[in-house]
N, C-alpha and C positions, 0 to 999 in steps of 0.2 A: 346465749342470747338469741332465742328462737324468734322467727318471724311470726307475727300475730296472724292467725287466720290462714290455714292452708287447706280449707275444705274446697270442694269442687267449685263452690260459688265464689270464692275469694282469691283463688290462686292468681298470681301475676306471672309475667313472662319468664322471670327468673326461676320461679318455682316449677313451672312447666318444663323448662329445659333441664332443671336439676332432676326431675322425675325420669326423663328420657335418658339422661346421661348415666344415672345410677343403674337403671335397668340394663342399658347397653353394656356398661362396664362389667356387670355381673355375668352377662352372657359371654363376653369376650375374654375377660380375665378375672374370674371369680376369686375373691379373697385378696386381691391386690389393690393398692391405692388407685383411685380414679385419676386419670391423667388428662388435663386440659392444657391447651397450648396457645401461645401467641408468637408472632414473629415480627421483629422490628429491625429495620435497616438504618444504622447510624450514618447514612450518606450525607446528612445535613441536619439542621434542626428538626427534632422529632416533634411533630406538631399535634394539635388537639384532635385532628382527624385520626392520626395514628393511635391516639389514646383509646379510641373505641376498640381497636384491635386487642387492647389489654383489658379494658374495663368489662367488656362483654363476658369473656371467660372468667375474669376475677369474680364478678358478681355470682356467676353460676357456681364456681368453686367454693366461694364463701358460703353459699346456701347449703352446699353439700357438707361442708365442715360443720355448719350449725346443726345438721342432722346427725352428727356423730361419725361420719365416714372419713377415712383418710383420703387425702387428695393432694396431688402435685400440680401446681400451675407452672408450666415451663414457659420461659421467655427465651426464644432463640434469637440471639443477637447475630444478624446476618452481616457480620463484620468481615467475612471473607469474600463478600460480593465485590465486583469490580467498582472502582471509582468511575462514575459515568460522566459527570460534568462538574464544572465549577459553579456552585450555587451563587446566585447574586445576593449582594447585601449582607454577606457574612463578615463581621469585623475581623481584621487580621488576615484576610484572604484576597489575593489579587490574581491577575491573569496568569502569573507564573505557575499557579497550581495546575494549569492545563497540562503541563508536562507529565503529570502523574495519572492522567486518564488511562484506564485499563489495568491499573494495579489493584491489589486487594486494599480495602479501606484501611486495614491495619498497617499497610506499608506506605500510606500517604501521611506527610507531616501534618501535625495539628495546626490550626490557625496560629499566626504569630501572637506571642504573648500567652499562649495557653500553658497550663501547668501539666497537661496530659501528654503521654508519649506519642500519640498518633491521632489521626483524624477520627477514627471510630471511637476511641476512648473519650475524646473530647465531647462528642455529642451524646455518647452513652451516659456519661456522668450526670448531665443535667436531668436526663430522664429518670435515672436511678434515684436522685434526690427527690424529684417530684412524686414518684411512686411511693417513696417512704412517707412523705407527708400525707399522701392519700390513703395510707394504710393498706397498700397492695402487697401481699406476701407472694413471693415467687422464687423459682429456682432459675437462675440465669445460666444460659449455655452459650459460650463463644464458639461460633462456627469456625473461626480461625484456629482455635485450640483443638477442636474436634478433627478438622482436616489435617492440620500440620503434625498432629501427634499420631496419626494413623488409626484413629478410632473407627473411621468408616471404611477401612481398607477392604474388608470382605464385601461390603455393599458396593464399592466401586468396581471391584473385580466381577461381581455378580452382574452389575449393570452392563459392563463391557461384554460379558459373555452372552447377554441377552439383548444386545444392541439392535439386532434385527427385529425382535418383538417390540421394543420401545419405538423404533422407527416406524413400524407398521401402525402402531396406535397413533403416533403424532401425525402420520400421513393422512389419517382420516379427517383431520381438522385443518390441514394446510389448504388455504384458499387458492393459492397459485401453484398449480401442479407443474413443476418443471419437467421437461423431457429427461429421460434417464441419463442420456449422455451429458446433457447440460448440468444435471444434478451432481454428477460426479466431479464436475469442474468447479463447483461452487466454492467460493473462498469466504473466509470470515470477514465480518465488517471491519473496516478501518475506522479511525476516530470520527471522520466527517460523516460516514454512513451511520455510525451509531447515533450521533447527534440528530441526524435527520429522522431516524427511526423512533426516537424517544417519544414523540407525541402519540404514536400509535400503540406504544407498549411493546413493539417488536423486540427492542433491545432488552427490556426488562424481563421478558419471558422468552429468552433465547432457547431454541430447540436443541442446539448442539452443533457440532462441527462436521461438515460434509466436505470432504476433499476427494482426491483421486482414489483414496483407499476405502471410501464409503462413509457411512454415518457413524459417529461416535458421540455418546452422551456425556463425555468427559472433556474438560478444558484444562490443559496444563497452563500454569503461569510461567512465562519465559524465564529461563535460568540466567539470562543476561540483563534484560530491561525490566523484568518482573511483571510485564503486561500479559493480558490474556488474549492478545491478538495472534493466536497460534492456530495452526492446522496440524492435526494428527495425520502423518503420512503413511504410517504402517503400525500394525499391532499384531502380536502373536499370542493367541489365547493360551498356548501350552506354556510358553516361557514368561508371559506377561511383558515381553519386550515391546516398548512403545517408542516410536520416533515422531518428532514434531519439528516444525519450522515456525519461526516467529515472523509474522507479516509486518511487524513494526521495525525491528532492527536487523532481521536477516539471520539471527542466531538459530542453530539447529542442534539437536542432541538426541541420543537414544538412551532410554532409561528402562528400568524394570519397575513396572507399576506395583508389584507386590512389595516394594520397599521405597517407593517414591511418594512424597507427601506434599508436593507443591502444585496443587491443582484441585479442582472440585467438579462435581456433577453439575450439569446445567440446571437451571431453576426448575423446569417442568419435571425433572427427574429427581432433583435434590429434595423437593418438598415431600412428595409421596414416600421417598426413601426414609425420611425422618419420621413420618407417620408410623411406618412399620417398625422402625428401630426403637422409637420411644413408646409405642403402644398408645398413641393419642386417641382418645375417645371423643373429644370435643374441641373443635377449633373453628372460629368464624372466619369469614373472608369478605373483603370489600367487593362492591359491585364490579370493580374492574377485574377481579379475579374470578368472577362467577358467570361471565358471559360465555356463549358457545365457543368452544375451542380454547378457552383460557385455562390457566394452570390448575384451578380447583377441579374443573370438569375433567380435564385430561388426566390429572393426578388420580382421580377416582378409578381409572383403568390401570394406570401404571403401578399403583400401590400393590396390586395383586402379584406383580412380578417379584416383589420383595416379600411376599407372603403375608401382607397386611391388609387392613380394610380402611376405607376412607372414613374419617371422623364424621360425627354429626356436625354439620357446619352451617349455621344460618348466615345468610348474606346480610351484611350491615350497610346501611346507607351512609352517605357523606355527612360530615359535621361542618357547619359553616360558621363564620364570624359575622356579626352584624356589619353590613356594608362591604363585605369582602366576597370574592369569588371562591370556588372550590379550592381547597388547600393542596399544595404540592410540597413534599418534604425536600425536593431538590432546589427549592428557591429560598432565599433568605427573607427575613422580615415577616414570616408567617408565625402567628402566635403559637407558643408551645405551652404544655401544661405548667411549666415554671412561670411563664408570663401570666397565665390565668390565676395561679396561686398567689401571685403578688397582690392581686386586687380582690380575690374572693377566698373565703374559707373553704377548706377541703370538703366540708359537708355539702356545701352548695354545688361544687363541681361534681361530686359523686352523684348527687341527686339528679343533675341534668342528664347523666348517662343512665341512671337506674329507672327513671320514670318513663322513658321512651323505649318501645320495642326496637330491637336492632335494625329492623327494616324501615324505621321511621327516621327521616332526617330531622335535624334541629340545628339551631344556631346558639352560639355562646356569645353573650353580650360583653363587649368592651366599651360600649357607648352608654348613653343615659338609660338604656333598657335594663342595665344591671340593677338599677334602683327598683324597678318594677319586679324583677325576678326575686330580689331580696324581700320585698313586701310579700310576695306570694309564698316564699319559703317561711317567713315568720308567721303568716296566717296558718299555714299547714302545721307548723310547730305547735302553735296554740291549740289547734283542733286535736292534734294527737294527745296533747296534755290533758284536755278536758273530755276526751273520749268521743268527740263528734266527727272525727275523720272517717272517710270511707276505707274499707279494708285494703283496697289496692294502694291507696295513698299512704296508709299506715305501713305497708310493706316497703314501699319506695323510701319512705322516711327512715325506717329502721336500717335499710341498707346504706343510706346516706350518712347517718350519724355514727356508724360503727361497723365492726366486722365480728366474726366469730370470736376473735381474740379480745374484744371489748370495745368500748366507745372511744372515738377519737377525741383528742383535747378540744375543748370548745370555749368560747368567750363566756366569762362568768356572768357578766351583766349585759344582757342582750338589749341593745338600743337600735332603733331603725337605722339601716345603712345610709339612707338618704340624709338623715339628721347628722350622722357622723361625718359624711362627706361634706355637708354644708359647713359644719364646725371646722373641719380641717381646711376647707377652702378659705374661710374668713380669717382664721387665726394664722395661716401661713407658717406653720411649724412651731408656733409658740405654745408649748405644752401647758404652761400655767394658765394661759387664757382659755385653752381648750377645756381644761379641768374646771375652770370657773363656770363656763357655759354649761357643761354637762352636769355639774352639780346643781344647777338651777332648773334642770328639766323637770325634776320631780322633787320639790322641796320636802315632801313627807318622807321620802326615801332617797336622800341624795347620794350620788356616787362620791366616794371619798378619795379614790386614786385612779389615775388614768389606766393603770394596769387592769382594773376591773372590766374595762371596755375593750381590752386587747384579747385576741389579735384582730378583732373586727375593725377597731378604730384604725389600726395600721394599714389594713387592706383598703379601707375607704380613703385614707390619706394618700396611699400609693395611686389609687385610681384618679384622684384629683390631680396629682402631680404629673402623672404620665399619660393620661388618656383625655383630659379635658383641655381643649385649645385655650391658649392664653387669652384670646378675646372673649372667652366665656367664663373666665375666672371672676370672682367677686371682689371688687375693691370698694370699700366703704368710703364715702365722701369725708373729707377733712373739715369742710365748712358747709353751713346750710346753703341751699340754692335760693338765695334771696330773691332773685328775679322771678323764679317759679312761684315762690311763696306769695309774692306781691300780686301775681296774676290770678290767684285762685278765686273762684266765685264763692258765694256764701255757702252753698251746699258742700263744696269741697272743704272749706274752712271748718264747717260744722263737723264733718266726718273726722277731721284731725283732732278737734277738741274732744269728741266722744272717745277716740282712741286714747288720747293722753290722759283723760280723766280716769280711764279704767286700767292704766298700766300697772300701778302699784298693787292693786287688789287682784290682778290676773297674772302676776309675774311667775309663770311656769309654762311648760310646753302646752299642756292641756288648756290652761287658763287663757293664754294668748291665742290659741287656736279658736277658742270660743269667742274671744273678743274681736279678732279681726274679721271673722265671718259674721259676727253679730252686728257690727256697726252699721252696715247698709240696711240690715233688717230694721233696726231701731229707727233709722232715718226715714224709712218708708212707713213707719207706724206700726210695725209688728214687734212681737217679743223677740229678744235675742235668742230664745230657746226654740223658736218656731222651726218646724221641720220643713224640708223641701216640698213635701206634699201640701203644706199649708200656705205656701208662698206662690205669688205669681212668677211667671218665667222671667220678667224683667229684673227680678232681684239678682239673678245670676249675672246679668249684664252689669248691674250696679256694683256687685262684688268685684268683678274683673276690672272695672274702671278704678275702684278704690285701691285695689292691689297695685295696679300700674302706677298710680300716684305715689304710693308708698315706696315702691322700687325706685322711681325717679328721684325722690327726695333722699333716699338712703344710699343708693348705688349708681345713680345716673343711668339706669337702664329700665326697660319695660318689664323685664323678668329677672329672676334670680333664685336663690335658694328659697325653700318654704319660709314664708314670712314669720311664723312663730319662732323658728330656729334663728332666722336672721335678726329678729329683734333681741332675742336673748344674747346672741353673739355680739351685737353692737353695744349692748348695755343700756340700762334704763336712762342714765344721765345723758349719754350721747344721743340716744334716740330722741329725747325731749328737745335737745339743742337742734338736731337736724330737722325736726318737724316744726321748728319755729316757735317753741314755747318761750 
């Protein structure tokens, strides 16, 4: 399933990165599979901003597969990271979860009522399901499994042996240089200090442990309380004997690091260690990891200590939600990929990430904007089908509808999303009524079963039910508005008569569209087929006035679903009654 058009004139951002990654992989590891990577922390709901961490390398990896190369897309689940704080708004979680702050995410209980064994697995599961629906192929790596099984033991011992070199690199970027004496007395952050540091990213990008024994890039988890609020008090390179004390519970012990598996390298050392261990060629990073002194920049130097090289790594911009601020995974209530896939098909969500370069920010619509996005997508789909789409748009479309493994499942009968949403709104879950309306949209080629319009119909119905406020839902009147009908002037009465006279002969989506737009034209002495260029500007005003009258008579509001869809939904007999025939 090749991408159309890969000449110099038509390459897109994905193709350009694929060229670079293939070339770099051949230089570093000739004959071996290309390795791209993502990292996700299941510290809370994994949101749509985090999805860019996956979609960027996924799209590049998929392009490399399309070209016939072997490629591995690694997703490192950072489930051995510390539990930093209790996210707000997560069902089944209350303030008692604060007692687990400092423990590995896999040692924290899952939210109440969860079927999963721990906190990390609970939030990981939802992301795994979403990635499957999106067609993302990956190799998942649990960092808990890696560390606790001793996979990284040699790397940990190597880091400890070169702790002075690591400290020197980190010291170049430390903005507050402490005097040497004070530096040796520095203690690890306690819970309150960690919370205070979170906004600046200091806690998330911990440099390591500096106590009286000096600097160490390794944090043991306490053998008593399981928390990482520990300080290494001594270490012997020859015997690997390590002593630590816990700042939380006072526990202390001495262990041999060459057989101890209850701790991890600090983040700024852990990330470059993994680059070298896995041979990562391509891994993007968010803007928060790409600023001066941040983990990606520092990691570019530390990776050499482990004998590796920094990956090609574009900085990606934030993803927003219509009407919401920048997303944070440590807070509840932030939309996740699973939330998005309830209201939109995977093709549309893939397209939103594929059509924008990584350094371009964009928003994902959960409000009325989703209807416009779907209109844009359907227009592109039609242009691709008839061959009129631009090469870059063709490439983004191809990446959205499928992968190297084949096309994603799609809706058999594509109907406008806004039409389906209107039908779902008006019928309020009555599938027989929804099928009646949809079958009348195109009498020459009627839909015979609601399944033909699925899953798009289900997505539109979910959007109506979960994202549209109750006061914006459509409720058709039970009885005519007799008072309003009596108050109408002659021109308004005439417009209703023209509409009613044309209902029977125009009873289809296209026919009713032509009719409702045509009535004000005919009233003004023009042909119903007259184009906007042939009409005076006041015709638009007359159309808006006419539409508002119909909405008032049908749903007691000035606006509502598109009128052709609304008329079909209400049914011809009921429309005639409500319009006073």
